[in-house]
C-alpha positions, 0 to 999 in steps of 0.5 A, spaced: 131 250 626 124 252 626 118 248 626 117 249 618 124 246 617 122 240 622 116 239 619 119 239 612 124 234 615 119 229 618 115 229 611 122 228 607 125 223 611 118 219 612 116 219 605 123 218 603 124 211 607 117 209 604 119 210 597 126 207 597 124 202 602 118 200 597 122 200 591 128 196 594 122 191 597 119 190 590 126 190 586 129 185 591 124 181 594 117 181 590 120 181 583 125 175 584 119 171 587 114 173 582 119 171 576 121 164 580 114 163 581 113 164 573 105 164 571 103 162 577 105 169 580 100 172 575 094 172 580 098 175 586 101 180 582 094 182 579 091 182 586 097 186 588 096 191 583 088 191 583 087 190 591 092 195 593 094 202 592 101 201 590 100 204 583 099 211 587 103 209 593 110 210 589 108 217 586 105 220 592 111 218 596 116 220 591 112 226 590 112 228 597 120 226 598 122 231 592 117 237 594 119 237 601 127 236 599 127 241 595 123 246 600 129 244 605 134 245 600 132 252 598 130 253 606 138 252 608 140 256 602 143 251 598 140 254 591 145 260 592 152 256 593 151 249 591 158 247 590 162 251 595 164 245 599 165 238 597 159 237 602 155 241 598 157 238 592 155 231 595 148 234 597 147 237 590 149 230 587 144 227 591 139 232 590 140 231 582 140 223 583 133 224 587 130 228 581 132 223 576 129 217 580 123 221 581 123 223 573 125 215 572 119 213 576 114 218 573 116 217 566 118 210 565 115 206 571 108 209 573 106 208 566 108 201 565 105 200 572 098 203 570 098 199 564 099 193 568 094 194 572 089 195 566 091 188 564 090 185 570 083 187 571 082 184 564 085 178 566 081 178 572 074 179 569 074 172 566 075 166 570 081 161 568 088 164 565 088 170 561 088 171 554 094 169 550 095 176 548 094 179 555 099 174 558 104 176 553 104 183 554 104 183 562 110 178 561 113 184 557 111 189 561 114 185 567 121 185 565 121 192 563 118 195 569 123 191 573 128 194 569 126 201 570 125 199 578 132 197 578 135 204 575 130 208 580 133 204 585 141 205 583 139 213 583 136 212 590 142 209 592 146 215 589 141 220 592 142 217 599 150 217 599 149 224 597 145 226 603 148 222 608 155 224 607 154 231 605 155 234 612 162 229 613 166 232 607 
């Protein structure tokens, strides 16, 4: 393996760990805690969206993972014969699931997260509780965002299974 392939693998692994780990953390810990806290979670979730780069973190980590992964997939020649063996088939299934996860994140989760950030800034602009229509939309978006993140996480698990098993089959 040459230096370019090694660099691509490093980028792919580190960005993939950040992406999958971040989604897993949000789905498994942050969302359930926010639901359990009810309306009192609003200020925390607002701060999470407004005071961090969370809305740009996931697209960046996912994009780096996908781009470096596709480059590696092509570098090692899997585009030429993706279904020659069961191992390559598993890798191809993993690639497809990863692309779907990225598409799901960018097409469903990202717009919802951006809207949630807009609503959080509206809510933070005035002291006290947010206006009822803002709070209602935030609650609805929260449920939809959680559902979208769960779908993305399932696709990521399929991706990980495909990528980690392809050499052993």
